[in-house]
N, C-alpha and C positions, 0 to 999 in steps of 0.2 A: 491225608487228602486235606488240601487247603479249602477252607471256608470263606467265602467272599463276604465281606462285612456289608450288612444291610443299612448301617447307619447313615452312610454317605447318601444312597439314593433317596432314603426317607427325608434327610435334611434338605436335599435339593428339591424334591417335589413339595416339600412343605413351603419352602420359599417361594417357588413358582406359584403355588396355590394363593398364598398371601398376596404376592405382587399382582396376581391376576384380579383378586377380589378388590384391591385398592384401585387398580386401573378400571374396573367395571362399575365400582359404586357410583361415580358421578353420572354415568350412563343410567343406571337404575333410578337414581334420585330424579334425574330429568324426566324419565318415563314415568315415574310416579306423580311428579308434579303436573305433568301434561293431562292427567286424568282427574285433577281437582278442580272444584269450583273457585271462582276468584277468592271468595272467604277462606276457604281451606288452604289454597295457595299462599295465603299471607299469614297463616297460623304459626304458631312457634314449633320449633323441631320436636318438642315433646308430644305433640298431637300429629306427627308425620304420618302415621299409619291409621289414624282415627279420622276417616273420611269416607263419603260416597262417591264411588268412581262415576265419572260422568265423561261423555264424548263431546260436551258442548265446545271445548276448545278446538277439536278436529273439524266439528262442523262449521264453527267459524271461520276457519282457514279455508275450507273447501267452497264456502259460499262467497269468498272474495275474489273478486276478478284480478286484483293485484297479485294474489298469491299464484293463481294460474298462469298469469304472465311471467312472474318471476320463475316458476317451475320450468315453463317452456324455454325461457332464456337460458337457465342453467343446463338444461338438457343440450340444447343446440351449441351453446359456447363450449360445453366440455367435449362434445362428440367431434366438432370441427377442430378445435384446438389440438385435440388427442391425434386426429388424423395428420394434421400438419407436422405435429412434432414426430410422428412415427415415420413419416415420409423423409423429411429433412434429416432426422436423426440417423436413419439407416443409411442414407447416402453419405452423410458426414462421417459416420463411424467406419464405413468402407474406405473412404478417402484418407482418413487419418490412419487407418490399419494398414493399407496396401499401397497406396500411391506415394510417391516421393516428390515434394514440390517445394519450391521457395517459401519460406516463412511458415512451414508446417508446425514447428515447435513453438513459434512465437504465437501463432493463431490458437494453439492448443492452450497455452498459458493464458491468453486473453479469455478464453471460454471459462476457464476456471475462475478468473477475476470477475467476470460478469456474474458467475453463480454465487460468488460469496458477497456481492453488493447487496445491502440491505434494500428491501422494496421501497421503504419510505424515502429513500434518497432520489429516487426515479419519480416520484410523484409529481413534484412541481414541473419539471420539464416535460413529463408526458401529458399533463393536464394542458400545458400551453400549446404544445403540438397538436393535440387532439382537437382543442378548442378552435385554434387558428385554422384548421382543416375543415371545420364545420361538421366533425363527426363526434361531437359530444353526445353522450346518452344513447349510443348506438352499438349493436353488437360487434361490428366489424373491428373497430380498435381494440376492444377488450379481447377479442379472440386472438388477434395478431399479437398483442402484448404479452398475454399470458403464454402463448405458444412459444414465443421468443425467449421468455424467462425460463422455460422448461426445456429448451433444446439442449443447452450445454451439458446437463446432467444425462439426458437422454442419449445424446451423442457419445459421451464417455462409456456409458453402459454398453451400447451396441459396438463401440469400437473394441471393447473387451472381448466381445463374442466373436468378432471377425479376426482377432488376433489369436484366439484359441483354435480357429480352424487351422489344419495342416495346410501349409502352402503346397504340398505336393499335389493335392486335389486339384487346385487351381492349375498348376503347370500341367498336369496330365490332361485336362479339359482343353487347354490352349493349344497342346500339341495335337489333340484330335481335331483342330479347326475350329473350335468355339471362339466367337469374339467375346469381348468384355461385356457386352450388354447380355447376350445369353448366359455367359457364365455367372453374372450377377443374379439374373432372374431365375434361372432353372437349376443352378448348383448352389450358390451360396445363400439365397434367401430361404430355401427350405431348411438349411442346416442351421441358420441363426434365427428362425421363427420364435423359439422360445425367448431369446433376448429381446427381440422386437416386441413380443407380447408383454413382457416384464416393463419395459420402457413405457408401453402404452398404459399400462395399469398404473404405474407410479404417476404419469402424466395426468391421467384422468382423475386420480384422487386428489392431486394438488389443485387442478383447475376447479374441481367440483367444490373444493373447500376454500378457495381463494375468496378473500374479503376486501382487502385494501384497494386493489386496482378497480374491481367493479363498484366499490363505494366512491371513489373519486370520480370515476368516468362514466358512472351510470346512476341516475337517481329514480328515473320513472320507467321509460321504455325498455332500457337495457339492465334494469336492477334484477340481480340474481337473488337465489333464496337466502343466502347469507346476508344480503344487503336488505331484503325484506323483513328477516328476522330481527335485526337491528332497530327497526322502527317501533318495537314494542318497548324500547327503552327510551324514556323521555326525561326531561328535567323534573317534571312532576312526580313520576313514579315508573315502576317497572312492572308491566303486565305479565306476571310470571306464567300464567296458564298458557295463553297463546304463544308466548316466547318458548316455553318448554315443548309445546306441541310442534312448532316450526323446527325446533333443534331436533327433536325425534325424527321428522320427516327429512331432515337433512342428513343425519348420520346413519338413518336405516338403510338407504340404497347403497352406502359406501360398505356397511357392514355385510350386506347380502352379496354385493359385487366381490368383496375380497373372500368370502367363503365359497363362492362359485369358482373363482379364478385362483385359489390358493395352489392348486396342483401345479398350474402353468407358472405361477409366481416363484414356487419353491424350485420347480425344475429350471427355470430361466436363471434364478441367482446361483444355484450350485453348479449347472453346466458351464456357465461363463467364468467360472473360477479354476477350472481345470484345463490345462492345456496338454 
C-alpha cells in the first residue's frame, strides 16, 4: 500500500501561511496606527504595542465635511463607472467573440495597447482636455476616464466567456425564430452572468482604489477618498493617525466586498477558462 507523503502539503501550506502574514502585516500595522494618539503614532517601533487605543482619528474624519464629500464622490464614481464598463464590455465582448467585421483584429490589438499604456502618460492631455471643456473638478470626466481605462480588460474578460459558450445554442435559438436582441438578452446574458460579475468586481476595485486621475482632475468637489487621504501628507509632516484611519476606511470596504463576492469571482474566473 502506497503512503502519500505529507511533506509536500506541509511545505506548501507553510509557504502560503508565511506569504499571507507578509501580505497582511502592513494592513495590521495601518489598523494599529489608526488607533493611536498623535504622540503614540510618532513613537519608535520598539513601542509599537505600548499605547492606549483611541477612536480620536476616526471621530476627526467623520466630523470633517470634506471626508463625507470624498466618500460620496468615491461611491458615486465607482458605481457609475462600473455600470458603464459592465454594459459596454458586455456588448464589446459579444461583438469580438461572435461578429465578424472589418478591423476586428486591429481593434483588439488597439485595446491591448491602451491597457498597457501607463496612466502617467495620459495625465497632461487629459488635464488639458478636461480644463478646456470647463469640466475640471467635476465627477463626470473622472467617471468617464476611469471607465474608459477599464473597458479594455473587462471586454477581453467577457469576450472569453462568450467564446466559451457553445455556438450550437445560438444557432438553435436563431432557428427557432429568435432575433439577435432576444438571443443576447434572454439566452446569452444569463449564461455569461458570472463573467459580467467578475468584470464588474475587478472594475469596482480598480476605480475605488484609483488615485492618479482623481488627483489630477479633482481637488475639492470631485476629490475621492484616496485624494482626501493624501492631504495628510505635507511638506512639514505626515499626520500618521488620521492618514491611517483614512486608509482603513478605504481598504475595509474593498476587503468586505471581495469576501462577499468571492464565490461569484471564483466561479467567473474558472468558468470562463473552460470551453
